[in-house]
N, C-alpha and C positions, 0 to 999 in steps of 0.2 A: 557740288551744286550749292551747298550751304556752307557758309564760313563760320557761323556761330554753333556752339555746342549747347544742347538743351538737357534738362533734367526734370524729373517729377517722381512723386511716389506712385508706384504702379499697383499697390495693394490698397485695400479699404483703409481709410483714416480712422482706425479703431484699435482697441486693445487686442493683442493676439500674440501667438508664439513667434512669428517672424513678420518682417516687412520687407518690401523690395523697393529699392530706389533705382530707377533706370536713367542712364546717361547716354546720349548719342551725339556724335560729332567728332571732328578732328582732334579736339583737345580732351576727349574723354579719358584716354589712357594717362595723359599728363596730369589731369586733375586728381585721379585716383592715386597716382604715384605720389603726388604732393601730400595728400591726406593720410596715406598709410606709411609714408617714409620707406616705401619699397618701389623699385623700378619695374614698371609694367610695360615699358616701351617695346620690349622684345617678346612679350608674352604671346603665346600661340592662341589662335582662336579655338573655341570650344573647350576651354580649360577652366578649372575652378581653383582658386587660391585662397588660403587662409591669410587674414591680415587684421591689423588693428587700426582703427581710425583715430587720428589724433587731432586735438585742437591745440596747435602749437606743440608743446611737449606733454600735454595732458591727454592720457588715453580716454577715449569716449566710449568705444564699443568694439567688440570683436565681431568681425564680419566675414562673409564668404564673397569673394570677388569673382564673378562669372565674366569671362572675356569672349567677345565675339568680334572678329576682325572683318573689316570691309573687304569685299562686298557681300560676304556670306553672313549676314545678320538680318534681323527683322527690318531695319530701316535701310540697309545697304551701306551704312556707315560703320565706323568703329562704335561698338556698343559695350558698355559696362553695366552689369546689374549687381548692386550691392545688397546682399542678404543680411539684414541686421536684426537685432531683437525687436520684437513687435510693439513696444510701447509707443504711444502717440508722441510723448515728449522726445524720446531718444531718436525716433525716426525724423522728426522735424529738425532736431538739432543737427543731425548728420546732413540733411538736405541743405540747411543753411550754410554749413561748411563747404558743401559742394558749390553752392552759389558764390561763396567767397573766393573760389578758384577761377572766377571769370565765366562760369557757366550760367546761362540764363534760364528762368523758369519756362517750361514747355507750355504751349497753348493746348487747349482741349483738342485731343485727336491728332496732335502734331507728329507723334511718332509714326502713326499709320499714314498720315499725309506724306511724310518723307518716304515711307515705303512705296507709296504710289508714285511719287515724283521721281524716285530712283528706280522705277520699273521692277520693283519687287512684287508688285501685284497690280491688277487693273482696278478700275473704279468700282466695279461690281463686287470684287473681292474685298476691297476696303470697306464698302458698305456692309458686307457680310460679317466683318469683324464686330461691328457695333450690333448687328442683328443677333449674333451669337451671345454677346454679353447680355443683351436685353431679352433673350428668349424666355418666354413664360411657360413653355410646355415643350414636350418632345417633338411636336410637329414643327414648331418654329425653330427648334434647335437643329433638327435634321435638315430643314431647308437652308439654314445658315451655313451648316457644314458643307452641303453640296455646293453652295455658291463660293465658299472659301476655297474649295478645291477646283474652282474654275468652271462650274457647270454653265453659268450664263455665257461665258466666252465660247465654250464648246457648242452651246445651243445656237448662237448667232453666227459662228464662223462659216458654216456652209452658205447662209444667206448673204453674208458679206462677200464671200468669194464669188458667188453667182452674179451679184449686182456689180461688183468690180469688173468682172469679165464682160458684162453687157456694156458698161460705160466705156471701158478701155477700148473695146472694138469699135464702138460708135465714134469716139474721139479720134482714134487713129485713122479710121476710114475718112472722116471729114477733113482733118487737118494735115494728114500725111498719106494721101492716096498712093504715093509712089512706093510705099513699103509693101511689097508683095508677100511678106511672110506673115501678115496678119489677115485672118479670115474676114471676108467682106460680108458683114451681116446685112440682111434685108429687113424691111419692115415686117414682112411675113414671118420672119424668125423671131424678131424682137417681141412682138405682141404676145405670143404664147409663153415666151420666157418670163415676161413681166407678169402675166396672169398667174402663172405657176408660183412665182415669187410672192405675189399678193395673197394667194391661198395659204402659203406657208406662214407668213407673218400673221395672218388672221388666226390661224390655229394656235400660234404662240401666245397671242393676246388673249384668246379665249381661255386657254389653260391658266394663264397668269391671273385672270379675273376669278376663276374658280379657286385657285390656290389662295388668293387674298381673302376670300370668304373663310376658308379653313383656318388661316393663320390669325386673322384679326377677330374672329368670332362672329356669330350670327345674331343680329339683333332680333330677339324672339319675343313676341307679345302673346300672353295667355288671355284669350278673349272668351266672353260668354255672358249670359244673362246673370242676374244676381242669384247667389246661393246655389250655383251649379257645381261648385267645388274647385274653382280656380286657385284660391289660396291654398287649399289642401294639396293641389297638384304642385304648386310652387314649392311648398315645404317638402313634399316627397322627392322632388327632383333635386333640391338642394340638400336634402337629408338634415334639415334643421327647421325649427319653428320660427321662420322669418316673418311670416304673415299671420295676422290674427284670424282664427277660424271660429265662427259661431254659426248657429242655425238661423241667425237674424239676417234677412236679406239687406244688402247694402252696407255690410260691415266695412268693406274696403272702400275708402273714400279717395285715396291718393295712390300713386304708382309705387309699387314695392319691387325692388330690383335685386338680382343676384346673378352669379355666374356659376356654370356647371360644365364639366367635361363629359361628353358622351362619345365613346368610341373614337377618341382623337379629335372630335369636333367640339369647339367651345360655343356654348349658348349663353348669350347675355340676356337673361330672362327678365321680363317685366310682367308682374301681375297687375291687372287693371281693375278698376271699379266695374261692377256689373252694368252692362248697358241696357237701359230701359227708360221709359218716360218717367220723369220725376219732377216734383215741384219743390223739392228740398234744394235750397241754394247751394249748399256745400256739395251735395251729391251730384248736382248738375255740373259743377266745376270738375269733379272727379271723372264724370262720364265724358266730358269734352276732352280731358287729358287722355283718356283711354282711346278716343277716336284719333287724336293727334298721334299717339304712340303707334296705333295700327297703321296709319298712313306712312310712317317712317320705318316700319318694321321690314325685315328681310324674310321673316317667317312668322305666320300666325298659327298658333295652336288654338283652334276653335273647340271649346268644350260644350258638349250637349249632355243632357241627362238621360241615362239609360232607362228604358221602360216607360218613358213619357212621350206623349205625342208632341211634335214640334209646334210651339205656339208662335204667336205673331212676332215676339222678340227674337226667337230662334231664326225664323224665316228672314227677318231683317238682317241679322248678322251673317247669314249665309249669302245674302245678296251683296252686303257690304264687302265681304272678303272674296267674292267670286273674281277669278282672274289673278288673284295674288298667290304667292307661295304659301300654302296652308296645309295643315294636317287636321282633319276632323276626328275628334275622339269623344267617345261616349263614356262619361264618368258614372260611378255608383253601380257598377255591374255586380256588386255584392248584394244589391237590393233587387236587381232585375237582370237576369241573364240575357245576353244578346248574341246573336250569331251573324256572321258575315259582315261585321263592322269592327272597327278598332275600338275595343272597350277596356276600361281600367277601373281600379278602385283606389283613388288617390288617398282616401282616409286610411286605408290598410297598407299603403305603400306598395300596392300591386300595380306598378306602372311599366313593367318589362315590355309589353307589346308596343307602347308608345316610344320607349327608348330604342327598340329595334327598328321602328318605322323611321325615326330620325336618323339613325345610323345608315339605314339603307338609302334614304333620300339624299344624303350628302357624301356617299362613299366616293363618288367621282371627284368631288372637291378635295377630299382627303388624299386621294391618289395623286391629284395634281400638285398638292402642296409638298408631297414627298418625292416628286419627280424633278427633273431639271426644268426650271421655269424662271421667269422674271420674278423679282422679289419685292418690289415696292412701287409706289405710285410714279416716282421719277422714271424708272426703267420702263414701266408700262406706258406712261405718257409719251416717251420718246419713240417707243415702238408704234404707237398710234400715229405719231407724226410721220414716221417712215411709211406707214401704210397709206396715210392720206396723200403724201407726195407721190407714191407709186400709183395711186388711183388717178391722180391728175395726169401722170405720164401715160397711163393706159387710155384715158379719155382723149388725150392729145394725139396718140397714135391712131385711134379709131377715127378721129376727125381729119386725119391726113396731114397733120402739121409736120414741118421740117424736123429732121432728126436732131439738129443742133439746138432747137427749142425744147425738144423732148428731154434732152440730156440735163437741162436745168432742173427739171423735176426729179430725174433720177439721182442727180447729185445731192439734192435736198434729202432724199430718202436715204442715201448712203451716209450722209453726215449725221443724220438723226440716229441711225443704227449704230454708227461708230461711237457716238457720244454716250451710249449706254455703258460702255466699258472704258470711257474716258479717252478714246482715240478719235480725233476729228481734225478737220482742216484740209483745204484743197491741196496744200503741199503734199500731204500724205497720199491723196488721190493721184497726183501727178507721178509720185514715186512708184505707186502701184502700176500705173499705165506703162511707164517707160521701163520698168523692170521686166516687162513681158516681151520686150524687144530682144532679138537675138544679139549675142555678144558682138561688138564692133559696129553696131548701128548707131 
């Protein structure tokens, strides 16, 4: 498919024990043969060879040459990986010599792009390669590994097959009624099949949205009136003195942020200024920022004071956060014991009950992230497109529209679904339809 050969440094551009230069394309073996003064044209795949890289007659470095022959390589092409000593200078010098053999620099992601275009992986697996590289925790890493092993394809394959079957039968019934080896679907059969399909895609989207929360982290705002212990709680959760803590009300004037992992869930924490009526210009700005942060938050931890009657400020905060995802916690239980409520002592780092409440609240999201699911906004967006098109098809069926018009919506749904894994196009749909005919038709 590709006529040019590409190369790039596949390890970090830094001092280290070894560096790896990857070369892919038809001229990879020829380039390395030229650089090492050894003939690799008949080298077998999955073998490693010792060699010396030369600049003319001058030895540059001793390297290990790993050979992968097409199509059994990462890109599906002939691939050579040069393992050289890991200095920045020596690695770049060898790469320059590779370029001097007529090999061009690879674009960002081009090796994986070639793997996709050469059918070594589908689009969701290609995205998973980058997700695995950028994984910031075990949840993201597990999700990426699942996708790399084809979990998205396996998840969508039954839906694709069911939808293909529906479309194929409708198309053949309409355009080729003389073929008696194809089951004649009626509208009474199509509508339940479409509604069942709609329910399945809805569950997949729902799971993906839960998983996204677990992977990307939950924007969490710590809210409460002044001097209730919000900053102490932030410090206790982060296990560091990030926010200034005093007994003076209104100490926190601006948002203080930090990130913490709780039972596999990432919380992007924001400590806010205490919300109250104030004439102080600076404090008023901080309070407004607190309200803005609350409006954008996915979770509100509302801190009240143990042993104290709820005052007007507390009541206002309860009203403001009603209907939102929130956890109400009573702080300072070391000063006043409370029963039948969630209580902690942030100043003494006794926050285990709150940690357990957060873990329990998001255990479904964590389970979703570690299961087979869609992995990013692109995939979820296309699934939503498929769902929307199917909804249009269902409405058209209920309105009694002709089947040939209904298939237009079904085809839109089919194409959106296939685009998730990088497979799309009406030609592919026609192939699927006619492959279901008996031999000789």
